[in-house]
C-alpha angles and dihedrals in degrees: 000000000000092000091050091051091048092050092046090054094049093045093050092057094041087053093056092044091057091072109055109188138124090287097056099096093050092046090054093050090052091050091053091055092045091054093044089056089046085054093061090057104052130040085206093067113104091234099049091101120044140178117244123193125204133174130248104190103306095336124093120229121197138187146152122268136177115246104234104175146357123205127188134220106046092031104240128169124194137204133174128237144169107260092225090059119113091240090070091056090049093050092046089056097039121012095196109118135167130206126207123196119185138160118190096208096054090030089216116147129194127192119186122187114207150163110241129210128190117226124196103160144026136067096302094051091044091051092049092051092049090052094051114105124237092250088055093044089057090068091066094054097073112131089222133054113257107267098029111145116254132190095226140006110307128178088202095229130134113268112279095017097089092102104030143049122253122256120253088258094047092049092065092075086069094062091086092060098042117104132170120212117211115199121193110207119225101167134028128188123192120196120184113190104205131172090234097051134315121258127207134176138165136216122202124193117224130203092274091056089250119137122234113206135204142160117244131197110257 
């Protein structure tokens, strides 16, 4: 299955590149968004898990997150996190956040620059929590904040829950630690590493939510 998805991703971009005309850049942008939306529907999609980078003062911080949803327009990506995590503090101080998607078989890379916002209440947050599985909810039940120093290996789960999922009732305690992070994208960069020559382009969102496209030197 994984190989079939990889091939489908590569074939989709190769198909667009087979017709070089004035619409090519916008067709590539639309295909990127289409594939990002597809990545939210399957854990087998190469872009289901991404790297996100935040800033802590002058220093970068990176980690993997699961892409949970893609809205368009405006282009908005979302991931979930523990409200107690260091990334939420970093976003609160500096909302600049960058996404990186890469798949080593297709060698297609996407970089997305965004403004991030932490959400801990409201209908969207509530719907996201209700859609979260019990195994995922277990992650928000840890007695200590993620990153807390420990004297020995610690799975950070309530006593007795190391080898089982919480019940629906038990999982509700994790709601206080559950947050969604909405990221409005203002720049996209696409890079395709090909044997016969790499290709790279960028898309910049203006104040009218229109995308200005340009080719870049790889």
